[in-house]
C-alpha positions in Angstrom: 68.9 188.9 67.0 68.1 192.5 66.0 69.2 194.0 62.8 72.6 195.7 63.2 73.9 193.0 65.6 76.3 191.6 62.9 79.4 193.5 64.0 82.0 193.9 61.2 79.4 193.5 58.4 78.3 196.5 56.3 75.0 198.0 57.2 72.4 197.7 54.5 71.1 201.1 53.4 69.4 200.3 50.0 67.9 197.4 48.2 66.6 197.1 44.6 63.8 194.6 44.7 61.6 193.3 41.9 58.0 192.2 42.5 55.0 191.1 40.4 51.6 192.5 41.2 49.5 189.4 40.2 50.2 186.9 43.0 51.4 186.2 46.5 54.9 187.7 45.7 53.3 191.1 46.2 52.4 190.5 49.8 55.8 188.9 50.5 57.5 191.9 49.0 55.4 194.4 51.0 56.1 192.5 54.2 59.9 192.7 53.5 59.7 196.4 52.4 57.6 197.3 55.5 60.4 195.9 57.8 63.2 197.4 55.7 61.6 200.8 55.5 61.0 200.8 59.2 64.7 200.3 59.8 65.9 203.2 57.5 66.6 200.9 54.6 65.5 202.4 51.3 63.6 200.0 49.0 63.5 200.6 45.3 60.5 198.4 44.4 60.3 197.5 40.7 57.0 196.0 39.6 56.0 194.0 36.6 53.1 191.8 35.4 50.5 194.5 35.7 50.3 198.0 37.0 49.6 198.2 40.8 45.9 198.5 41.7 44.5 201.1 44.0 44.9 198.9 47.1 48.5 198.1 46.2 49.3 201.8 45.7 47.7 202.5 49.1 50.1 199.9 50.7 53.1 201.6 49.1 51.9 205.1 50.1 51.8 203.9 53.8 55.6 203.3 53.8 58.5 205.7 54.1 61.8 205.1 52.4 60.4 203.4 49.4 60.4 204.4 45.7 58.1 202.6 43.3 59.0 201.9 39.7 56.0 200.4 37.9 55.5 198.6 34.6 53.2 196.1 32.9 56.1 194.1 31.4 55.1 190.4 31.0 56.5 188.0 33.5 58.6 185.0 32.3 55.8 182.5 32.8 53.2 184.5 30.7 52.5 183.9 27.0 55.2 185.1 24.6 57.0 187.1 27.3 60.6 187.4 26.0 60.6 190.7 24.2 59.1 192.2 27.4 61.7 190.4 29.6 64.5 191.9 27.5 63.0 195.4 27.8 62.5 195.0 31.5 66.1 193.9 31.9 67.4 197.1 30.2 65.0 199.1 32.4 66.3 197.4 35.6 69.9 198.2 34.6 69.0 201.8 34.1 67.4 201.9 37.5 70.5 200.4 39.0 72.6 203.1 37.4 70.3 205.8 38.8 70.0 204.6 42.4 73.2 202.6 43.1 71.7 199.9 45.4 73.9 197.8 47.7 72.0 194.6 46.8 69.6 193.3 44.1 66.8 191.1 45.3 65.0 189.4 42.3 61.6 187.7 42.8 61.9 186.2 39.4 64.6 184.2 37.5 65.5 185.5 34.1 67.1 188.8 35.1 69.6 187.0 37.3 72.0 186.9 34.4 72.1 190.7 33.8 75.5 192.4 34.2 74.7 193.6 37.7 77.4 195.6 39.6 76.3 194.4 43.1 75.5 191.0 44.6 72.2 189.4 43.4 69.8 187.2 45.3 67.3 185.3 43.3 64.2 184.0 45.2 62.5 181.0 43.7 58.8 181.3 44.8 57.5 178.8 42.3 58.2 177.7 38.7 56.4 176.3 35.7 58.2 172.9 35.7 57.6 172.1 39.3 53.9 173.2 38.8 53.5 170.8 35.9 55.2 167.9 37.7 53.0 168.4 40.8 49.7 169.1 39.1 49.9 167.3 35.7 52.4 164.6 36.7 54.4 165.3 33.6 56.8 167.9 32.3 55.7 170.9 30.2 55.9 170.7 26.4 58.8 171.8 24.2 57.4 175.3 24.0 58.7 175.8 27.5 62.3 175.0 26.7 63.2 178.7 26.4 61.7 179.3 29.8 63.7 176.5 31.3 66.9 177.7 29.8 66.4 181.3 31.0 65.4 180.2 34.5 68.5 177.9 34.7 70.8 180.7 33.5 69.3 183.2 35.9 69.6 180.9 38.9 73.2 180.0 38.2 74.3 183.6 37.4 73.1 184.9 40.8 75.2 185.1 43.9 72.7 183.2 46.0 69.4 181.4 45.6 66.7 181.5 48.2 63.6 179.3 48.4 60.6 179.6 50.8 60.7 175.9 51.7 63.0 172.9 51.5 60.6 171.3 49.1 60.9 174.2 46.6 64.6 174.3 46.9 64.8 170.6 46.1 62.7 171.2 43.0 64.9 173.9 41.8 68.1 171.8 42.4 66.6 168.8 40.6 65.0 170.6 37.6 67.6 173.3 36.8 70.9 171.7 37.7 71.5 174.6 40.2 75.2 174.8 41.2 75.5 178.0 43.3 75.0 178.6 47.0 71.4 178.4 48.3 69.3 178.5 51.4 65.7 178.3 52.7 64.2 181.5 54.2 60.5 180.9 55.2 58.0 183.7 54.4 56.6 185.8 57.2 53.3 187.5 57.8 52.1 190.5 59.9 50.2 189.2 63.0 48.9 192.8 63.6 46.9 192.6 60.4 46.0 189.0 60.4 44.5 188.2 63.8 41.5 186.2 65.3 38.1 187.8 65.5 35.0 186.3 67.1 34.5 183.2 65.1 31.5 182.5 62.9 30.2 179.1 61.5 31.6 179.1 58.0 34.5 177.6 56.0 36.8 179.8 53.9 39.3 179.4 51.1 41.2 182.0 49.0 43.2 181.8 45.9 43.2 182.0 42.1 40.1 179.9 41.3 41.4 179.2 37.8 44.7 177.7 39.1 44.6 173.9 39.2 47.4 173.9 41.7 45.1 175.7 44.3 42.5 173.0 43.6 39.6 175.2 44.6 37.5 173.1 42.2 37.6 170.3 44.8 36.4 172.7 47.5 33.5 173.6 45.3 32.7 170.0 44.6 32.6 169.1 48.3 30.8 172.2 49.5 27.4 170.6 49.2 28.3 168.0 51.8 29.7 170.6 54.3 27.5 171.3 57.3 28.6 175.0 57.2 28.6 177.3 54.2 31.8 177.7 52.2 33.1 181.2 51.3 35.5 181.5 48.4 37.6 184.6 47.6 39.7 184.9 44.5 40.1 185.8 40.9 38.1 183.4 38.6 40.0 184.5 35.5 38.1 183.3 32.4 36.5 180.5 34.3 32.7 180.7 34.5 31.5 180.4 38.1 28.3 178.4 38.3 25.9 178.7 41.2 26.6 175.9 43.7 24.5 175.2 46.8 26.3 176.2 50.0 29.0 178.2 48.2 29.4 182.0 48.4 31.7 183.6 45.9 33.3 186.8 47.3 35.4 187.8 44.3 38.9 189.2 44.6 39.4 190.9 47.9 42.2 193.3 49.0 44.4 192.2 51.9 42.6 193.9 54.7 39.2 192.6 53.7 40.8 189.1 53.4 42.1 189.6 57.0 38.6 190.4 58.3 37.0 187.4 56.6 39.8 185.1 57.8 39.5 186.5 61.3 35.9 185.4 61.4 36.3 182.1 59.6 36.4 179.0 61.8 38.0 176.7 59.2 40.4 177.4 56.3 40.8 174.8 53.6 43.5 174.6 51.0 43.6 171.2 49.3 46.6 172.3 47.1 48.2 170.0 44.6 51.2 172.4 44.5 52.2 175.1 46.9 55.8 176.0 47.5 54.9 177.9 50.7 51.3 179.0 51.0 51.1 182.6 52.2 47.3 182.6 52.4 47.5 179.5 54.7 49.9 181.4 57.0 47.5 184.3 57.0 44.6 182.1 57.9 46.5 180.4 60.7 47.4 183.7 62.2 43.7 184.5 62.2 43.1 181.4 64.3 41.5 179.2 61.6 41.7 175.4 61.9 43.5 174.2 58.8 42.6 171.5 56.3 45.4 171.2 53.7 46.5 169.1 50.8 48.8 166.3 51.8 51.9 167.5 49.9 55.6 167.6 50.9 55.9 171.4 51.3 52.8 171.8 53.5 53.8 168.9 55.7 57.2 170.5 56.1 55.7 173.8 57.2 52.6 172.8 59.2 53.4 169.3 60.6 50.8 168.4 63.2 49.3 171.9 63.2 46.9 171.0 60.4 44.7 168.2 59.1 45.7 166.8 55.7 43.8 165.3 52.9 44.4 163.7 49.5 44.0 166.7 47.2 42.0 164.7 44.7 39.5 163.2 47.2 36.5 165.6 47.7 34.8 163.1 50.0 37.9 163.1 52.3 37.9 166.9 52.3 34.2 167.2 53.3 34.8 164.5 55.9 37.6 166.4 57.5 35.6 169.7 57.4 32.6 168.1 59.0 34.8 166.4 61.6 36.0 169.8 62.7 32.5 171.3 62.6 31.1 168.6 64.8 34.0 168.5 67.3 34.3 171.9 69.0 37.3 170.7 71.1 39.2 169.4 68.1 38.5 172.6 66.1 39.7 174.8 69.0 42.8 172.6 69.5 43.7 172.8 65.8 43.1 176.5 65.6 45.4 177.1 68.5 48.1 174.8 67.1 47.9 176.6 63.7 48.2 180.0 65.3 51.1 179.0 67.6 53.0 177.6 64.6 52.1 180.6 62.4 53.6 183.0 64.9 57.0 181.4 64.3 56.9 182.9 60.8 57.2 186.6 61.6 58.1 189.3 59.0 61.0 190.4 61.4 62.5 187.0 61.4 62.3 186.7 57.6 63.7 190.2 57.1 66.6 189.7 59.5 67.6 186.5 57.7 67.6 188.3 54.4 69.6 191.2 55.8 72.2 188.8 57.2 72.4 187.1 53.8 72.8 190.5 52.1 75.6 191.5 54.5 77.4 188.3 54.0 77.2 188.5 50.2 78.4 192.1 50.1 81.4 191.2 52.3 82.2 188.1 50.2 82.2 190.2 47.0 84.5 192.7 48.6 87.0 190.0 49.4 86.8 188.5 45.9 87.4 191.9 44.4 90.6 192.5 46.4 
């Protein structure tokens, strides 16, 4: 279905969308904005967390029909964020008054309970409580009660909640007593940017090195047993990176550099303990990498038999699967083809059309209720 095929529903002309600049939500937001802007839908993109860097500003500058509102207001999961969250809320309402969007798309939770004049979609990309339960096997301490209350209120105040996987949706429903309507819309990624290049003999992973959920420490631990070198891209935060044989640290790379490295990598590893979707995994699969992933519910849901799976805590198992792929050219090629075929199902166009259909339905429902 092409956008505009929903006869009888209002055509979407403008969207107010929030995004943070410090994680995968940025790339998700850019993919949506790129499709929307290409179909004459104006995107008012409102950023928080940190000011956009030069590469992010360049991505925005490449798009038409987009207006950027930028800030460094703290995100709700950061230390002592609530004064900033309140200031950001007032700012968002001022932007709504200035631009009169048809729909509000929030990539965070707390602002779902603001007095919006138009339908509100809240997208649950991840959350602190599901992170703790998956990574630490416990709930966070009492200092997180305000966070939980604000997330629950934001979810239940919105018109609709979207999650990027069934696993994430089930976490939200179980943790926050979510009562309103909800759905799963899988993320999408641009196969024109992320595509295979002539393959080279190395293993690659990317992500926040400091984040226990990404479990890059296990990749580092097993790297010495890998036949091929292991390249690691990502922000180390305050973690000190020690020199490890067979490991090459590449630092934080902008998206087009990541795409080039992924395009050349033969194997991509992500032994995640927690990953509601895994955009970097999708990017690697589009680049024709054979995948070795953490055996968790969300990644099984998305990748099925298109990846090899390992116990996230077992570095010997991880190095064993890596070396199995290295030694077996036929298996490595087969898994790379399976991964790419599966990845092509997650297109930005499909994702965007599902969101636009949801927006249209919510606008129509709100019209009926107001009559």
